[in-house]
N, C-alpha and C positions, 0 to 999 in steps of 0.2 A: 628756354623756348629756343628751338633751333630755327634757322633761316635757310631757305632754299631759293636759289636765283636760277630762273630758267629763261631761255630766249623765247621769242614770240612763236617761232616754228614748233618748238617743243611744247609750249603751252597749248597751241592749237590741237596738236596731236594727242596730248595727254591731259585734257582738261578735266575729265572725271577723276582721275587719280590725283591731280593737284587739289581739286575741291576737297577730296576725302582727307588729304594731308592737312589742308587748312582747318577743317573741322576737328582734326586730332591735335590741333595747337601748333602746327608748324607754320611759321611765317613764310608765305610764298610770294616771292617778288618776280614780276615778269619784266624782262629787259629787252631793249631793242639796241643792237649795236653795242652792247655791253653797258648801257645806260638804263637805270631803273625807270620804268614808265608806269607801272601799276602794281597793286598788291591785291592778292586774293585772300579775303578774310571771311570767316564764318558769319552767317547772318545771326544777329541778335535782335530778337523781337522787341519792339518799343514798348514803353510804359503805356498803359491805357490812358485815354484822354481824361482830364479832370473835369468833373461836372459841377458847376456852381450850385450850392444848395443840397448837395448829396447827403450831408449830415443833418439837414433840417428835421427837427422833431426827434432826433436820436440823442442829443446832448442836453443835459439839464444842468441847472446851477441853483444854488440857494444863496440868499442874501446879496449883499452888495459887493460885486467883484471889482468895481472900480473906484470906490470910495476910499478915504484915507484911513489909515490904522492909527488909533490913538497912541499906541506905544511908539510907533515910528515918528509921529508928530512930536512926542515928548523928547525922544532922542534928538531930533532936529533942533528943537528949541533949545535944548541944553547945549549942544554944540555951538550954536549961534551966540548964546550968552557967553560961553567960555571964550569966544573969539577965534575959534578954530577955522582955518581956511576950508 
């Protein structure tokens, strides 16, 4: 990505061109008296707002999804009996 630094007077005179450059991927820095003060960047639309309950009624499950698994319990008991940390 290339960078272009312009002074405020030039930025006022050529704003449309600088915006097109920013859209094309050029980093455009506006400087006053040689010191950077602003950056022209392309607009990136935000993500849509999340809505609580948007998936209600769309997702189903079968069986117990939070209960313990007998195989896991057996493995835990075996490791506890073996004295493993």
